[in-house]
MIVEXTI-868173 format. One record per residue: residue in one letter; x negated, y negated, z negated of N, C-alpha, C in turn. Coordinates in steps of 0.1 Angstrom, whole numbers, plus 2048, in hexadecimal, padded with zeros to 3 digits. Layout:
N
aXYZXYZXYZ;...
END
This chain:
313
mB5D4E0D0EB6B4DED0AB734E9D10;aB7B4EFD08B844FAD0DB8E4F5D16;rB914FCD21B9B4F9D2ABA94FDD25;rBB24F4D27BC04F6D23BC6500D2D;aBCD509D27BD4513D30BDF50BD38;aBE050FD44BEB509D4CBF850DD47;pC02504D47C10508D43C16513D4C;rC1D51CD45C24526D4DC2F520D56;rC2F525D62C39520D6BC46528D69;rC51521D68C5D528D67C6152ED74;nC6753AD73C6C541D7FC78539D85;kC76534D91C8152CD96C8C534D9C;rC8B541D9BC9654ADA0CA0549D95;gCAB542D97CB5541D8DCBD54ED8C;qCC654FD82CCE55BD80CD755DD8C;aCDA553D94CE2555D9FCDC55DDAA;dCCE55EDA9CC7566DB3CC6575DAF;tCCA578DA3CCA586D9ECD258FDA7;pCCD59ADACCD55A2DB5CE25A7DAF;fCE25A9DA2CEF5AED9BCFA5A4D9D;lCF7597D9BD0158DD9CD0558ADAA;kCFE590DB4D0358EDC1D0D598DC5;lD0F5A2DBDD1A5ACDBFD275A5DBE;pD325AADC5D3F5A5DC4D445A5DB5;gD4C59BDB1D5159BDA4D595A7DA0;eD615ADDA9D695B9DA6D605C4DA3;lD545C6DAAD4B5D1DA7D445CFD9A;rD405C2D97D3A5C0D8AD435C3D7E;nD505BFD80D5A5C2D75D5B5D1D73;rD5B5D9D7ED5C5E7D7DD505EDD76;iD445E8D78D385ECD71D395E9D63;yD3E5DDD60D405D9D52D4A5E2D4A;eD555E6D51D5F5EED4BD595FCD48;lD50601D51D4A60FD4FD4060FD44;tD39603D42D2E603D39D315FCD2B;lD3D5F6D2AD3F5EED1ED4C5F3D16;vD545FCD1CD61600D16D6060ED12;kD64610D05D6561ECFFD73623D00;dD74630D04D81636D06D8A636CFA;tD83638CEED8A639CE1D8762CCD9;pD8E629CCFD8B61DCC7D7D61DCC1;iD77612CC0D6A610CBAD6C60DCAB;eD68616CA3D69615C94D5C60FC8F;lD5D602C8CD515FBC86D505FCC77;fD5A602C71D59605C63D5E613C61;sD5661DC63D5A62BC65D60631C58;dD6763CC5AD6D643C4ED66651C4C;tD5A652C52D5365FC50D4565CC4B;iD40666C43D33665C3DD2B672C40;dD20671C46D1867CC49D0A67CC42;iD07671C3BCFA66FC35CFA671C26;sD02669C1FD0366BC11D0F664C0C;pD14666C00D21660BFBD20651BFB;sD1464BBFBD1363DBFAD0F636C07;tD0E63EC12D0A639C1FD1463EC29;rD18635C31D22638C3CD1B638C49;aD1E643C50D18644C5ED2063DC68;qD1B632C6ED2262AC78D1F630C86;kD2663BC88D24642C95D28639CA1;dD34632CA0D3962ACABD3061ECAE;lD2A619CA3D2060ECA5D14613CAC;vD0F61FCA9D04624CB0D08627CBF;fD1462BCC1D1962ECCFD19621CD7;vD1E616CD0D1E609CD7D10604CDB;rD07606CD2CF9601CD4CF260ACDE;kCF4617CDFCEC620CE7CF4624CF4;nD01626CF3D0862BCFFD0F620D07;lD12615D00D1960AD08D0E5FFD0B;aD105F8D16D065EED1AD095E1D13;aD0A5E1D06D0E5D5CFED045C9D00;gCF75CDD04CED5C3D06CF05BAD12;lCFA5BED1ACFD5B5D25D035A8D20;lD095A8D14D0F59BD0FD04591D0B;rCF7595D0BCEC58CD07CE358AD13;tCE758ED1FCDE58CD2ACDD57ED2F;cCE8578D32CE856AD37CF6565D35;rCF8558D36D05552D34D0F557D3D;qD0C558D4AD1655DD53D1B56BD50;iD11574D4ED15582D4BD1C583D3E;yD1857AD34D2057AD27D2E576D2A;kD3156CD32D3E568D34D46572D3B;eD4057AD44D46585D4BD49591D43;tD40594D39D415A1D31D4859FD24;vD48593D1ED4E592D11D5D595D11;rD64591D1BD72594D1CD755A3D1D;iD6C5AAD24D6E5B8D26D6B5C0D19;fD5F5BDD13D5B5C4D07D655C3CFC;yD695B6CF9D725B4CEED815B5CF2;gD845B4CFED925B4D02D975C2D06;dD8E5CBD0BD925D8D10D8F5E3D05;nD875E0CFBD855EACF0D8E5E7CE5;tD915F2CDDD995F1CD1D905F3CC5;fD915EACBBD885EBCAFD8F5EFCA3;yD8A5F9C9CD915FEC90D885FCC84;fD8F5FBC78D885F9C6BD8E602C61;tD86607C58D8B611C4ED8760DC40;gD8E612C36D8A60FC28D91619C1F;gD8B61BC13D91624C0AD9E61EC04;hD9F611C05DAB60AC00DAF600C0B;fDBA5FAC0BDBE5F1C15DB55E5C15;eDB05E1C09DA85D5C09D9A5D7C10;dD955E3C10D885E6C16D895E4C25;aD935EAC2BD955E8C3AD975DAC3E;sDA05D3C37DA35C5C3AD975BCC38;wD8F5BFC2ED835B8C2BD795B9C36;mD775C5C3BD6E5C7C46D735C0C53;lD805C1C56D865BBC61D845ACC60;yD865A6C55D84598C53D75594C56;rD6C59CC51D5E599C53D5A59AC62;fD605A4C69D5E5A5C77D63599C7F;lD6F595C7CD75589C83D6D57DC80;lD6857BC74D5F56FC72D52570C79;tD4D57CC7AD4057EC81D4157AC90;iD4C57DC96D4D57ACA5D5556DCA7;sD56565C9DD5D558C9ED5354ECA3;pD58542CA8D50538CAED45533CA4;tD48532C97D3F52DC8DD32535C8D;yD33542C8ED2754BC8DD23550C9A;dD2B550CA4D28557CB1D2854ECBD;gD23542CBBD22539CC6D30535CCB;pD33539CD8D40536CDED4B53ECD7;gD4754ACD1D52552CCAD5755CCD3;sD58568CCED5D574CD6D6B578CD1;rD6F573CC5D7B577CBFD87574CC8;qD86569CD0D92565CD9D9556FCE3;yD8C579CE5D8F583CF0D94591CEA;lD95592CDDD9B59ECD7DA95A0CDB;tDAD5ACCDFDBA5B0CE3DC05BBCDA;rDB85C4CD5DBD5CFCCDDB35D1CC1;iDB95D1CB5DB25D4CA9DBA5DDCA0;gDB45E4C97DBB5EEC8FDB55EFC81;iDBD5F3C77DB95F6C6ADBE603C66;kDB560BC60DB9618C5BDBE616C4D;lDC961DC4ADD061BC3DDD1628C35;pDC662CC2FDC7638C26DCF634C19;sDD863CC16DE1639C0ADDC642BFF;rDDC64FC01DD7658BF7DD3665BFE;eDC966CBF8DC3678BFFDCD683C00;nDCE689C0BDD7694C0DDD16A1C07;pDD76A7BFDDD16B2BF6DCF6BEBFF;eDD76BFC0ADD56CAC13DC96C9C1C;fDC46BCC1EDB86BAC26DAF6B1C1E;pDA96B6C13DA06ADC0BD926ABC11;iD926A4C1CD856A2C24D7F695C21;yD8668CC1AD8067FC17D8267CC08;tD7A673C03D7C66DBF6D7C65EBF7;lD81657BEDD80649BEDD72644BED;nD6964BBE7D5A647BE8D55647BF6;vD5A650BFED56650C0CD5A644C13;lD6663FC10D6B633C18D69626C10;nD62626C05D6061ABFDD58610C05;aD5D604C04D575F9C0CD495F6C07;cD455FBBFBD385F9BF5D2D602BFB;sD3260CC03D28615C09D2060EC13;kD13612C14D0B60BC1ED0D611C2C;nD0C608C36D0E60DC43D00610C4A;sD0061BC51CF461FC59CF8622C67;pCF461AC71CEC60DC6FCF4602C69;kCED5F7C66CF45EBC60CFD5E5C6A;tD085DFC65D125D9C6ED0E5CAC71;hD075C4C67D035B6C69D105ADC6A;lD195AFC61D255A6C61D2359BC57;vD2B590C59D2A585C50D2F58AC42;kD28585C38D2C589C2AD3657FC24;vD40584C1FD4B57CC19D4E582C0B;aD5457AC03D5957FBF5D64588BF7;dD64593BEFD6F59DBEFD7A598BE6;tD86596BECD92591BE5D9D59BBE7;fDA9596BE3DB559FBE4DB85A2BF3;wDBC5AFBF5DBD5B4C03DC75ABC0B;aDD25A7C05DDC59FC0CDD6592C11;dDCD58CC09DC6580C0DDBE582C1A;hDB758EC1ADAF591C26DB7592C32;iDC259AC31DCB59CC3CDD158FC41;eDD5586C38DDA579C3CDD0571C43;qDC3572C3EDB956AC45DB6570C53;cDB757EC54DB4584C61DBF580C6B;vDCB581C67DD657EC71DD656FC74;sDD2567C6BDD2558C6EDC6555C78;lDBB55DC77DB055BC80DB455EC8E;vDBA56BC90DBD56FC9DDC9567CA3;aDD1561C9ADDC559C9EDD854DCA5;tDCC547CA2DC753BCA9DC453ECB7;dDC054ACBADBC54ECC8DC7552CD0;kDD2558CCADDE55DCD1DDA566CDD;aDD056ECDBDCC578CE6DCF586CE2;lDD1589CD5DD3596CD0DE159CCD5;kDE05A8CDADEC5AECE0DF15B9CD7;eDE85C1CD1DEC5CCCC9DE55CCCBB;fDED5D0CB1DE75D2CA3DEB5E0CA0;hDE05E8C9DDE25F6C9ADE05F9C8B;fDE9601C85DE7606C77DE6615C78;vDDC61AC72DD9629C74DD9630C66;vDE063BC65DDF644C5ADD464EC5D;pDC864DC57DBD656C5ADBF665C58;sDB766DC5FDB867BC5DDB667FC4E;gDBE688C49DBC68DC3CDC2684C31;wDCA67AC35DD0671C2BDDF671C2C;iDE566EC20DF466CC1FDF765DC1F;fE01659C26E0664BC26E1464BC21;rE17645C15E24644C11E27636C0B;dE1F62DC0DE2161FC08E28616C12;dE36618C12E3D610C1CE3D601C19;wE395FDC0DE385EFC0AE2D5E8C12;vE235F0C15E175EBC1DE1C5E7C2B;iE255EFC31E2A5EBC3EE325DEC3D;rE3A5DDC32E425D1C30E395C4C2F;eE2E5C6C27E245BBC25E1E5B7C32;yE195C0C3AE135BDC47E1D5B7C50;rE295BCC50E335B7C59E365A9C57;eE375A4C4BE3A596C48E2E58DC4D;mE22592C4BE1758AC50E16589C5F;iE19595C65E18595C74E2358DC7A;dE2F58EC74E3A586C79E38577C78;lE30573C6DE2E565C6AE23560C73;yE18567C75E0C562C7CE0B566C8A;lE10572C8EE0E578C9BE1B57BCA2;pE24571CA4E30573CABE2E577CBA;fE23574CBFE20577CCDE1B586CCF;lE1858DCC4E1359BCC5E1C5A4CCD;iE175ABCD6E1F5B4CDFE235C1CD8;rE195C7CD1E1C5D4CCBE155D5CBD;tE1C5DBCB3E175DFCA7E195EECA6;vE0F5F6CA4E10604CA5E0B60BC98;lE12614C93E0D61DC88E0962AC8E;fDFC62DC8DDF763AC92DF6644C86;vDFA650C87DF865AC7DDEF665C83;lDE3666C7EDD966FC85DDB67EC80;rDD3686C87DD4695C84DD1697C75;dDD96A0C6FDD76A4C61DDB698C57;aDE168DC5CDE6683C53DF5685C52;fDFA680C47E08682C43E0F675C41;lE19672C49E22666C47E2D66AC3E;dE2B667C31E3466CC26E3F661C23;lE4865EC2CE52654C2AE6065BC2E;eE6A656C27E7765BC2BE7C653C37;nE8265AC41E86654C4DE7A64DC54;pE6F653C55E6364CC5AE64645C67;vE6A64CC71E6C646C7EE75639C7D;eE8063BC76E89630C75E83624C6E;fE7B627C63E7561DC5BE6B615C63;vE6261DC6AE57616C71E5D60EC7D;nE65614C85E6C60DC90E74601C8B;gE7B603C80E835F9C7AE7B5EDC75;sE6E5EFC73E655E4C6FE605DDC7B;gE645E1C87E5F5DBC93E525E1C98;wE4E5ECC93E425F3C97E455FFC9F;eE3B603CA7E3C60FCAFE3461ACA7;lE38627CA8E32632CA1E2C63CCAB;vE20640CA8E1964ACB0E15655CA6;lE1A661CA9E1666DCA1E0C676CA9;eE00677CA5DF667FCACDF968DCA9;eDF5696CB3DF66A4CB1DEF6A9CA4;gDF66B1C9CDF06B6C90DF36ADC84;sDFB6A2C86DFE699C7AE0B69FC74;yE0F699C69E1B69EC61E24692C5F;iE31696C5EE3B68CC5CE47692C55;nE4F68AC4EE5B68EC47E6768FC51;cE6E69AC50E7A69BC59E8669EC4F;kE9269AC53E9D69CC4BEA16ABC4B;gEA36B0C3EEA76BEC3DEB56BFC38;dEB86CBC31EC56CDC2CEC86C6C1F;kED46C5C1BED86C0C0FED56CAC03;nED16C4BF8ECE6CDBEDEDB6D0BE5;sEDA6D6BDAEE66DABD2EED6CEBCC;eEE66C2BCBEEC6B6BC7EF26AEBD2;gEF16B3BDEEF76ACBE9EEE6A1BEF;lEE16A1BEBED7697BF0ECF69DBFC;iECC694C05EC5699C11EB669BC0D;tEB16A7C11EA26AAC0EE9A6A7C1B;wE8D6A5C18E846A2C23E796ACC24;eE776B1C30E6E6BCC32E616B7C3A;kE566BBC35E496B8C3CE476C1C47;iE466BCC54E446C4C5FE376BFC67;rE316C8C6EE256C5C76E296C1C84;vE236B7C8AE256B2C97E1C6BACA1;dE226C2CAAE1A6CACB3E156C3CBF;nE1C6B9CC3E186B1CCFE196A2CCC;rE1169BCD2E1068CCD0E1E686CD3;rE2367ECCAE30678CCCE2F669CCA;eE36661CD2E36653CD1E4564ECCF;fE47646CC5E54640CC3E53631CC5;rE5662DCD1E5561FCD5E62617CD2;lE6060ACD2E6C602CD0E74600CDD;pE815FFCDDE885FDCE9E845EFCEF;tE835EFCFCE7F5E2D03E8A5DFD0E;dE8B5D2D10E945CED1BE8D5CCD28;eE8E5D6D31E865D6D3DE8A5CBD46;yE965C6D44E9A5BBD4EE9C5AED46;gE945ACD3CE955A0D34E91594D3C;yE88596D46E8458AD4DE8F584D56;lE9A58CD58EA5587D60EAF57FD58;nEAD57ED4AEB6577D42EB7568D46;gEAB563D49EAB555D4DEB2552D5A;vEB155CD63EB855BD70EC755BD6E;sECB564D65EDA565D63EDF558D5D;dED7552D54EDB545D4EEDD53BD59;lED553BD63ED6531D6EEE4532D74;fEE853FD77EF5541D7EF0153FD74;dEFF542D67F0A541D5EF0D532D5A;nF03529D5CF0451CD57F02512D63;qF07515D6FF0450DD7AF0A4FFD78;gF164FED72F1C4F1D71F144E8D68;eF104EDD5DF084E5D54EFB4E0D5A;lEF44E9D62EE84E6D68EEA4DBD73;vEF54DCD7AEF84D2D85EFA4C4D7E;rF024C4D73F044B7D6DEF74B1D67;aEEE4BAD62EE24B4D5EED94AFD69;wEDA4B5D75ED24B1D80ED74A4D85;iEE44A1D85EE9494D8BEE9489D80;gEE348CD74EE2482D6AEEE481D61;gEF748AD61F0248AD58F02496D4F;wF09495D43F084A0D3AF164A1D33;
END
């Protein structure tokens, strides 16, 4: 009669005995920051192709897998709880597409993939900065991309393993995206990016996004429009229009923008395309002493406050 193998004994050394977890929390957090955070945005749906017109090279995805210690999130429960906030909270995630619907479609798939339904406890609640690249039309002066390059139908290499969803109208995707992050109320910044080599002149897109953001994300701290090198923001009064929409504007070195020129023979103002030589930021005015407003109200309405305190009004 064959002897039954003895059951394997579990290692009684719990995760609490792991030398790494005995390090001070501040030191572990510093290690996580050095190994999980990328200095530049992580583009999970890249706008470059190095393989073929039908295959998109996911360089940042390769970087995350090989250069960042993303495997820490799957080590144990305690380390997952300590690292998930840093990986998703301290990194910025960008998505690109040949049209607006492609980028919003990929963002929607990403948000679903890291939602509680698919990702156990869910990592979406820790996102603080996400962005969408908004190619409008190819810049003839810098014909480095084509719509085929950015087409959402292009295969990713390596695969992204995102949840599959039906492709619908781009505005529906954006509305679904902002409604998802609105439930978490953790998002601080929403970036919109004009990619290198592209012209952006669709001001109606900014109006559409503004309505959705105002409706779903009133707690958002910043909405920023980035114009990258060799990209052209082809709008009249671009700074006034973007800031007037409640957005901040960042012009990277080497980008292009319209500036007010002289009047033509008909007396109309002309707009000249100029190159930005140094990075420029156009931020919205802020009230640095806004937190004192409540204090001033206390002093301005002392009588009413006293009457309320003694039970009279």
